[in-house]
C-alpha positions as a LaTeX table, in Angstrom:
\begin{tabular}{lrrr}
\hline
Residue & $x$ (\AA) & $y$ (\AA) & $z$ (\AA) \\
\hline
Met1 & 0.00 & 0.00 & 0.00 \\
Thr2 & 1.44 & 3.37 & $-0.98$ \\
Asp3 & 1.22 & 6.49 & 1.16 \\
Asn4 & $-1.70$ & 7.77 & $-0.90$ \\
Thr5 & $-3.59$ & 4.57 & $-1.60$ \\
Lys6 & $-7.08$ & 5.26 & $-2.92$ \\
Ile7 & $-9.72$ & 2.58 & $-3.41$ \\
Gln8 & $-13.28$ & 3.69 & $-3.98$ \\
Asn9 & $-15.83$ & 2.28 & $-1.59$ \\
Gly10 & $-19.45$ & 1.68 & $-2.30$ \\
Asn11 & $-20.64$ & 4.86 & $-0.59$ \\
Gly12 & $-18.01$ & 7.17 & $-2.02$ \\
Gly13 & $-15.97$ & 9.49 & 0.16 \\
Leu14 & $-12.42$ & 9.45 & 1.38 \\
Thr15 & $-11.08$ & 8.46 & 4.80 \\
Leu16 & $-7.99$ & 10.21 & 6.15 \\
Val17 & $-5.87$ & 8.16 & 8.55 \\
Leu18 & $-3.62$ & 10.41 & 10.61 \\
Gly19 & $-0.59$ & 8.59 & 11.94 \\
Gly20 & $-1.20$ & 6.15 & 9.11 \\
Thr21 & 2.28 & 4.65 & 9.35 \\
Gly22 & 2.17 & 4.15 & 13.14 \\
Lys23 & 1.09 & 1.19 & 15.25 \\
Thr24 & $-2.65$ & 1.82 & 15.14 \\
Gly25 & $-2.91$ & 3.92 & 11.98 \\
Arg26 & $-1.15$ & 1.37 & 9.79 \\
Arg27 & $-3.56$ & $-1.33$ & 10.88 \\
Val28 & $-6.59$ & 0.93 & 10.48 \\
Ala29 & $-5.54$ & 1.84 & 6.94 \\
Glu30 & $-4.92$ & $-1.80$ & 5.98 \\
Arg31 & $-8.34$ & $-2.84$ & 7.25 \\
Leu32 & $-10.10$ & 0.01 & 5.46 \\
Val33 & $-8.41$ & $-0.82$ & 2.17 \\
Ala34 & $-9.41$ & $-4.48$ & 2.62 \\
Arg35 & $-13.02$ & $-3.27$ & 2.91 \\
Gly36 & $-12.71$ & $-1.31$ & $-0.31$ \\
Val37 & $-12.61$ & 2.08 & 1.40 \\
Gln38 & $-10.83$ & 4.98 & $-0.24$ \\
Val39 & $-7.91$ & 5.89 & 2.05 \\
Arg40 & $-5.49$ & 8.79 & 2.34 \\
Ile41 & $-2.51$ & 8.38 & 4.66 \\
Gly42 & $-1.75$ & 11.38 & 6.86 \\
Ser43 & 2.01 & 11.47 & 7.48 \\
Arg44 & 5.04 & 13.62 & 6.76 \\
Ser45 & 6.13 & 11.24 & 3.99 \\
Ala46 & 2.74 & 11.13 & 2.24 \\
Ser47 & 1.63 & 13.30 & $-0.65$ \\
Pro48 & 0.06 & 15.64 & 0.27 \\
Ala49 & 2.14 & 15.61 & 3.44 \\
Phe50 & 0.58 & 16.03 & 6.87 \\
Ser51 & 2.25 & 17.54 & 9.93 \\
Trp52 & 0.65 & 18.82 & 13.12 \\
Gln53 & 3.09 & 21.73 & 12.92 \\
Asp54 & 2.03 & 22.77 & 9.40 \\
Arg55 & $-1.56$ & 23.94 & 9.72 \\
Glu56 & $-1.42$ & 25.69 & 6.35 \\
Gly57 & $-0.99$ & 22.28 & 4.73 \\
Trp58 & $-4.08$ & 20.78 & 6.34 \\
Ala59 & $-6.47$ & 22.06 & 3.66 \\
Ala60 & $-4.82$ & 19.97 & 0.96 \\
Val61 & $-4.83$ & 16.87 & 3.16 \\
Leu62 & $-8.51$ & 17.35 & 4.05 \\
Asp63 & $-9.64$ & 18.00 & 0.48 \\
Gly64 & $-12.40$ & 15.53 & $-0.39$ \\
Val65 & $-12.23$ & 13.80 & 3.00 \\
Thr66 & $-15.48$ & 12.67 & 4.66 \\
Ser67 & $-14.11$ & 10.80 & 7.69 \\
Val68 & $-10.92$ & 10.90 & 9.73 \\
Tyr69 & $-9.06$ & 8.62 & 12.13 \\
Val70 & $-6.95$ & 10.74 & 14.49 \\
Ser71 & $-3.91$ & 9.28 & 16.21 \\
Tyr72 & $-1.96$ & 12.19 & 17.68 \\
Ala73 & 1.81 & 11.94 & 17.98 \\
Pro74 & 3.44 & 11.59 & 20.36 \\
Asp75 & 0.41 & 11.57 & 22.68 \\
Leu76 & $-2.64$ & 13.67 & 23.55 \\
Ala77 & $-1.15$ & 14.25 & 26.99 \\
Val78 & 1.70 & 16.45 & 25.71 \\
Pro79 & 1.53 & 20.26 & 25.90 \\
Gly80 & $-0.05$ & 21.82 & 22.83 \\
Ala81 & $-2.21$ & 18.81 & 21.93 \\
Pro82 & $-5.55$ & 20.50 & 22.81 \\
Asp83 & $-4.72$ & 23.51 & 20.63 \\
Asp84 & $-3.87$ & 21.21 & 17.73 \\
Ile85 & $-7.00$ & 19.10 & 18.15 \\
Lys86 & $-9.24$ & 22.17 & 18.36 \\
Ala87 & $-7.68$ & 23.70 & 15.24 \\
Phe88 & $-7.86$ & 20.41 & 13.35 \\
Thr89 & $-11.50$ & 19.71 & 14.15 \\
Glu90 & $-12.39$ & 23.23 & 13.03 \\
Ala91 & $-10.46$ & 22.73 & 9.79 \\
Ala92 & $-12.10$ & 19.33 & 9.28 \\
Ala93 & $-15.60$ & 20.72 & 9.77 \\
Ala94 & $-14.88$ & 23.56 & 7.36 \\
Ala95 & $-13.61$ & 21.07 & 4.77 \\
Gly96 & $-16.82$ & 19.03 & 4.90 \\
Val97 & $-15.67$ & 16.12 & 7.05 \\
Arg98 & $-18.64$ & 14.35 & 8.63 \\
Arg99 & $-17.15$ & 11.75 & 10.98 \\
Leu100 & $-14.09$ & 11.66 & 13.24 \\
Val101 & $-12.70$ & 8.81 & 15.35 \\
Leu102 & $-10.17$ & 9.84 & 18.01 \\
Leu103 & $-7.63$ & 7.53 & 19.66 \\
Ser104 & $-7.28$ & 8.63 & 23.28 \\
Gly105 & $-5.50$ & 7.38 & 26.39 \\
Arg106 & $-6.92$ & 6.04 & 29.66 \\
Gly107 & $-6.25$ & 8.01 & 32.80 \\
Glu108 & $-4.83$ & 11.05 & 31.02 \\
Glu109 & $-6.58$ & 14.26 & 32.05 \\
Glu110 & $-5.01$ & 16.15 & 29.16 \\
Ala111 & $-6.30$ & 13.58 & 26.68 \\
Gln112 & $-9.79$ & 13.96 & 28.10 \\
Val113 & $-9.61$ & 17.69 & 27.36 \\
Cys114 & $-9.00$ & 16.74 & 23.72 \\
Glu115 & $-11.93$ & 14.32 & 23.88 \\
Gly116 & $-14.15$ & 17.20 & 24.98 \\
Leu117 & $-13.05$ & 19.30 & 22.03 \\
Val118 & $-13.98$ & 16.48 & 19.65 \\
Arg119 & $-17.39$ & 16.09 & 21.30 \\
Glu120 & $-18.03$ & 19.82 & 20.83 \\
Ser121 & $-16.80$ & 19.92 & 17.23 \\
Gly122 & $-20.18$ & 19.42 & 15.56 \\
Leu123 & $-18.84$ & 16.33 & 13.77 \\
Glu124 & $-20.08$ & 12.78 & 14.18 \\
Trp125 & $-17.58$ & 11.44 & 16.71 \\
Thr126 & $-16.41$ & 8.25 & 18.34 \\
Ile127 & $-13.68$ & 8.09 & 20.99 \\
Val128 & $-11.50$ & 5.01 & 21.47 \\
Arg129 & $-9.80$ & 5.39 & 24.87 \\
Ala130 & $-7.07$ & 2.77 & 25.10 \\
Ser131 & $-4.86$ & 1.22 & 27.76 \\
Trp132 & $-1.17$ & 0.40 & 27.15 \\
Phe133 & $-0.55$ & $-1.55$ & 23.96 \\
Phe134 & 0.65 & $-5.15$ & 23.74 \\
Gln135 & 2.76 & $-3.98$ & 20.81 \\
Asn136 & 4.82 & $-1.63$ & 22.98 \\
Phe137 & 6.69 & $-4.83$ & 23.80 \\
Ser138 & 7.24 & $-5.82$ & 20.16 \\
Glu139 & 7.20 & $-2.63$ & 18.08 \\
Ser140 & 8.30 & 0.13 & 20.41 \\
Phe141 & 10.59 & 1.17 & 23.24 \\
Met142 & 10.46 & $-2.19$ & 25.03 \\
Ile143 & 12.16 & $-4.18$ & 22.24 \\
Glu144 & 15.72 & $-3.08$ & 23.01 \\
Pro145 & 15.77 & $-4.12$ & 26.70 \\
Leu146 & 13.98 & $-7.37$ & 25.89 \\
Leu147 & 16.61 & $-8.21$ & 23.28 \\
Ala148 & 19.37 & $-7.17$ & 25.68 \\
Gly149 & 17.99 & $-9.60$ & 28.24 \\
Glu150 & 17.15 & $-7.21$ & 31.08 \\
Val151 & 14.18 & $-4.87$ & 31.49 \\
Val152 & 14.65 & $-1.93$ & 33.86 \\
Leu153 & 11.62 & 0.30 & 34.48 \\
Pro154 & 10.14 & 2.52 & 37.21 \\
Ala155 & 6.99 & 0.38 & 37.40 \\
Gly156 & 6.18 & $-1.81$ & 40.39 \\
Asp157 & 3.15 & $-3.87$ & 41.37 \\
Val158 & 0.50 & $-1.73$ & 39.67 \\
Arg159 & $-1.40$ & $-3.85$ & 37.17 \\
Glu160 & $-2.38$ & $-2.72$ & 33.69 \\
Pro161 & $-5.02$ & $-4.27$ & 31.37 \\
Phe162 & $-2.75$ & $-4.17$ & 28.30 \\
Val163 & $-4.69$ & $-4.16$ & 25.01 \\
Asp164 & $-3.97$ & $-5.48$ & 21.52 \\
Val165 & $-3.50$ & $-2.81$ & 18.85 \\
Asp166 & $-5.30$ & $-5.11$ & 16.41 \\
Asp167 & $-8.39$ & $-4.90$ & 18.63 \\
Ile168 & $-8.08$ & $-1.11$ & 18.71 \\
Ala169 & $-7.88$ & $-1.02$ & 14.91 \\
Asp170 & $-10.96$ & $-3.22$ & 14.59 \\
Val171 & $-12.94$ & $-0.87$ & 16.84 \\
Ala172 & $-11.76$ & 2.21 & 14.93 \\
Val173 & $-12.64$ & 0.71 & 11.56 \\
Ala174 & $-16.10$ & $-0.28$ & 12.78 \\
Ala175 & $-16.66$ & 3.28 & 14.00 \\
Leu176 & $-15.49$ & 4.73 & 10.69 \\
Thr177 & $-17.51$ & 2.46 & 8.41 \\
Glu178 & $-20.58$ & 1.21 & 10.28 \\
Asp179 & $-23.69$ & 2.74 & 11.78 \\
Gly180 & $-24.31$ & 2.66 & 15.51 \\
His181 & $-21.01$ & 3.97 & 16.84 \\
Val182 & $-21.56$ & 7.73 & 16.62 \\
Gly183 & $-21.43$ & 9.44 & 20.01 \\
Glu184 & $-19.86$ & 6.40 & 21.69 \\
Leu185 & $-16.88$ & 6.37 & 24.04 \\
Tyr186 & $-15.25$ & 2.95 & 23.85 \\
Glu187 & $-12.77$ & 2.46 & 26.67 \\
Val188 & $-10.77$ & $-0.53$ & 25.46 \\
Thr189 & $-8.67$ & $-2.90$ & 27.56 \\
Gly190 & $-7.44$ & $-6.45$ & 27.40 \\
Pro191 & $-9.12$ & $-9.26$ & 29.35 \\
Arg192 & $-6.44$ & $-9.52$ & 32.04 \\
Leu193 & $-4.54$ & $-7.31$ & 34.50 \\
Leu194 & $-0.75$ & $-7.72$ & 34.46 \\
Thr195 & 2.21 & $-5.98$ & 36.04 \\
Phe196 & 5.12 & $-5.15$ & 33.77 \\
Ala197 & 7.13 & $-7.82$ & 35.55 \\
Gln198 & 4.46 & $-10.43$ & 34.80 \\
Ala199 & 4.30 & $-9.35$ & 31.15 \\
Val200 & 8.07 & $-9.64$ & 30.80 \\
Gln201 & 7.99 & $-13.07$ & 32.47 \\
Glu202 & 5.45 & $-14.32$ & 29.92 \\
Ile203 & 7.71 & $-13.14$ & 27.11 \\
Ala204 & 10.71 & $-14.81$ & 28.73 \\
Glu205 & 8.87 & $-18.12$ & 29.03 \\
Ala206 & 7.64 & $-17.96$ & 25.43 \\
Thr207 & 11.15 & $-17.34$ & 24.13 \\
Gly208 & 12.92 & $-19.76$ & 26.46 \\
Arg209 & 15.17 & $-16.98$ & 27.74 \\
Glu210 & 16.04 & $-15.49$ & 31.10 \\
Ile211 & 14.86 & $-11.85$ & 31.06 \\
Pro212 & 14.94 & $-10.39$ & 34.56 \\
Tyr213 & 12.75 & $-7.42$ & 35.41 \\
Ile214 & 14.32 & $-4.77$ & 37.63 \\
Gln215 & 12.35 & $-1.94$ & 39.21 \\
Ile216 & 14.17 & 1.34 & 39.77 \\
Ser217 & 13.11 & 4.80 & 40.87 \\
Ala218 & 11.66 & 7.25 & 38.39 \\
Glu219 & 14.57 & 9.60 & 39.08 \\
Asp220 & 17.15 & 6.94 & 38.21 \\
Tyr221 & 15.22 & 5.96 & 35.11 \\
Ala222 & 15.11 & 9.58 & 33.93 \\
Ala223 & 18.82 & 10.03 & 34.58 \\
Gly224 & 19.63 & 6.88 & 32.63 \\
Ala225 & 17.46 & 7.95 & 29.71 \\
Lys226 & 19.20 & 11.31 & 29.57 \\
Glu227 & 22.60 & 9.61 & 29.58 \\
Gln228 & 21.48 & 7.56 & 26.58 \\
Gly229 & 20.59 & 10.73 & 24.68 \\
Val230 & 16.80 & 10.60 & 25.00 \\
Pro231 & 15.43 & 14.13 & 24.43 \\
Gln232 & 14.19 & 15.93 & 27.53 \\
Asp233 & 10.61 & 16.22 & 26.28 \\
Val234 & 10.48 & 12.47 & 25.72 \\
Val235 & 11.95 & 11.84 & 29.17 \\
Asp236 & 9.34 & 14.13 & 30.71 \\
Phe237 & 6.55 & 12.30 & 28.90 \\
Leu238 & 7.81 & 8.88 & 30.00 \\
Met239 & 8.00 & 10.11 & 33.57 \\
Tyr240 & 4.41 & 11.32 & 33.33 \\
Leu241 & 3.29 & 7.91 & 32.13 \\
Phe242 & 5.16 & 5.92 & 34.75 \\
Thr243 & 4.54 & 8.18 & 37.74 \\
Thr244 & 1.02 & 9.46 & 37.01 \\
Val245 & $-0.86$ & 7.25 & 34.57 \\
Leu246 & 0.55 & 4.09 & 36.21 \\
Asp247 & $-0.52$ & 5.06 & 39.72 \\
Gly248 & $-3.28$ & 2.45 & 39.83 \\
Arg249 & $-6.02$ & 4.58 & 38.32 \\
Asn250 & $-6.32$ & 2.23 & 35.33 \\
Ala251 & $-6.08$ & $-1.08$ & 37.19 \\
Tyr252 & $-9.45$ & $-2.36$ & 36.05 \\
Gln253 & $-10.93$ & $-3.86$ & 32.90 \\
Thr254 & $-13.67$ & $-2.45$ & 30.68 \\
Asp255 & $-16.09$ & $-3.84$ & 28.10 \\
Gly256 & $-15.39$ & $-1.38$ & 25.27 \\
Ile257 & $-14.25$ & $-4.02$ & 22.79 \\
Lys258 & $-17.23$ & $-6.25$ & 23.55 \\
Arg259 & $-19.65$ & $-3.34$ & 23.13 \\
Ala260 & $-18.10$ & $-2.22$ & 19.86 \\
Leu261 & $-17.38$ & $-5.57$ & 18.23 \\
Gly262 & $-19.57$ & $-8.12$ & 20.01 \\
Arg263 & $-16.56$ & $-10.25$ & 20.96 \\
Glu264 & $-14.00$ & $-10.51$ & 23.73 \\
Pro265 & $-10.59$ & $-8.81$ & 23.48 \\
Arg266 & $-7.47$ & $-10.78$ & 22.64 \\
Asp267 & $-5.44$ & $-12.13$ & 25.54 \\
Phe268 & $-1.82$ & $-11.11$ & 26.15 \\
Ser269 & $-0.68$ & $-14.75$ & 26.11 \\
Asp270 & $-2.02$ & $-15.23$ & 22.58 \\
Phe271 & $-0.17$ & $-12.11$ & 21.44 \\
Val272 & 3.07 & $-13.25$ & 23.10 \\
Arg273 & 2.88 & $-16.71$ & 21.54 \\
Glu274 & 2.33 & $-15.27$ & 18.06 \\
Ala275 & 4.97 & $-12.55$ & 18.38 \\
Ala276 & 7.55 & $-14.99$ & 19.77 \\
Gly277 & 6.97 & $-17.17$ & 16.73 \\
Thr278 & 8.15 & $-14.34$ & 14.47 \\
Gly279 & 11.51 & $-14.16$ & 16.25 \\
Val280 & 11.06 & $-10.51$ & 17.23 \\
Trp281 & 12.47 & $-11.19$ & 20.72 \\
Asn282 & 15.28 & $-13.56$ & 19.72 \\
Ala283 & 18.54 & $-12.45$ & 21.27 \\
Ala284 & 21.24 & $-11.43$ & 18.76 \\
\hline
\end{tabular}
């Protein structure tokens, strides 16, 4: 699929997928194309290119668009996100967009401000409020320590209902293409609560490797990240996630996936078994 794949669907119209090369956006775009939906990828490398910092370029990206999937990078909790979301929804409404599906985060007060802006936009809206992704362990910042054979994080016994990005994509696609999802907030979680240590242990067992999990203080984690050259804004965001969002506020499961799709969410063990089979966690 190219950056500007276009396949006409039966009802006409064009769906813009912002963050269309990321973990959720890529899967949303693939599923839409499989359904015969006309898709435009919203990314810096697409044509026309999309950037949250280039508002003058939004008109070209929104031209002809009737629905939008919004995945905001790096996260709706970062400073400036509400201003961007407000400006984008206004631009979308002016361009004739009818429906918008927003990916949001559980337990993030800043993200909920953005949710409110979407609700007030005058567009048909659906919000998908997600817990931590399974795929953070296989496609994101957790890969390197897992491959190195030691995971060091400032996360203790708080449990998280990790969720599969494929489930998130299925919910988003349903909201974009089917009736009955407008005005719905789907809070999506997996079927089980796990600590980070338990999640790492499952990966270790599936790969037949010893991968110890070591808990450290948030201050030590931040210092180590800085030493490795991680930008300060990224360090600050990680600290927010580990010290605020992972304070126990999200240690419960929800039925968002069942309400949206009529089925249960995928279990972490099934994800681990499949991902381990690809060799993604094989030590060098």
